[in-house]
N, C-alpha and C positions, 0 to 999 in steps of 0.2 A: 433699652436705652436710656436716655437723663433727656428730659423735655426740659430747655432752660427757658427760663423766667426770667423780663424785661425787668429791668431797675422800678418802673414808675409800678409795673403790677405787683409786682411786690411792695413797693407803700400802701396801695391800695388794700392788698391783704392785712395788712400791719396795721392801716388805720383802723378797718371793720373789727380788727380782734382788738382791738384797743379798745374802742367805743363798746367793745362784748365785759370790759374787762370789770367791770361791777355787780353787783349784787343786786342793787336796786334796776340798772337797765335790764338785765337778765327776767327780775320778776316782769316790768313794764312789757318788755319781747314776748312773754309768755302769755301775758293779759292780751295782748293783742295777735295771736296765734288764732287766726279765721276767722277776726272779727273787725271793723273800726270801733274806736270806742273814744269817746270827747276827753279831757284833761281834766274833764272835772269826774266822770267816769273812771279815770285809772289812779286818779289819787284814792276816789275809796278801795279801788282793786285791790294796789297796792298798800296802803295804810304810810303816807310819805304826806308832807307840806306843797301844796303848789305849785309852788315857786321853784320846790325841789323837782320834782317832776317832770315841771317847764324846761329847765333845765337841763335835766337828763334828756329829755326827748329831744331837746335842741342839739346836744352833741349826737342822740342817732338816726338823727335827722340828715346833719352833716358828713357823716359817715355814709350814707346812702342805707343807712339800716331800715327806713321807716319813710313812710309817706303820709299826705299831708294832705287838708279839704277842707274849706273855709266853706260853711254855711252859716251865713247871716255873721252869727259875733262870734258861733261855736267853732273852732276846730276839731276835727278828727285826724286821727293815727292810725295808721294799719303798717303791719308788714310792707314793706315794699317788697319783697322775694321771700315766698314763705320757703324756701330752702335754708334759711338761715337757722329756721328749725331743726335741722340735720344737725347745725354743726351743732348744738343744746343737745340732744340729742346723743350723738356720739361721746360727747364728752362726758354725759352724766352714763351710758353704758360704759364707758372706759373708766371711769369713777367709782363704779359702782365694784368693776371686776379687782380691783387695787383695793378697796374695802374688805371686802370679800377675803383676799387672800392675806391680809394684815388681820383683821379677825380673828380669821384659823389661827395665824401665830399668836396674837396676844390669848388666847384660848390654850395655847400647849404651853405657853407662860404661865399664867396662872395655875393648870393643871398641875405642872411642876413646882412651883410655890404653893403653893395651896397639898399637896401631897405631904405626910409625915416626914421627916429625916428618914426613922426606924423604917416604914414601909419601903422609901428606895433602899435602903442600905438593904432589908432582906432580899430584894428582887434584881441587887448588884449581886449578893449570893449565890442566889439560885439560877443564875445566868450558867456557872460551869455545869451546873449538875440537866440545867436544859440540854446545855450542847452535848454532852456525857449521851444524855437520851437519845438526842436523836442522831448521835453518830453511831450507835446501836442503834436502832433503828435500819440505816440506810445499809447497815453490812447483812440484817436478815432478808 
């Protein structure tokens, strides 16, 4: 049975997925997994400019993916819900499987290209002989 999802819920889901849609924002989420960090520490962790990190954290905060708290003049960020990392892990597993299949396909193509033509021709000419021998083996 299909569950009907209302439009507002779909909009909220899309907002969160869009907010996760850049490598820098994903690095920020990953850096925050299991801990709170200040903007300055996040700048060091992700290797980006302070203004850029602050802007990207604002996007993540507006989407409800990170929480923030102020301690004096320092703002600390953390994951609003640790389950957001499950989405990241699911995507990594999906990508890993797709890349494994793609690498296997590329390797088969590479071997076909690197196999000298005469070897391929010899292999094709042996097929009828192999088939004849296989057929006689079945009859025995």
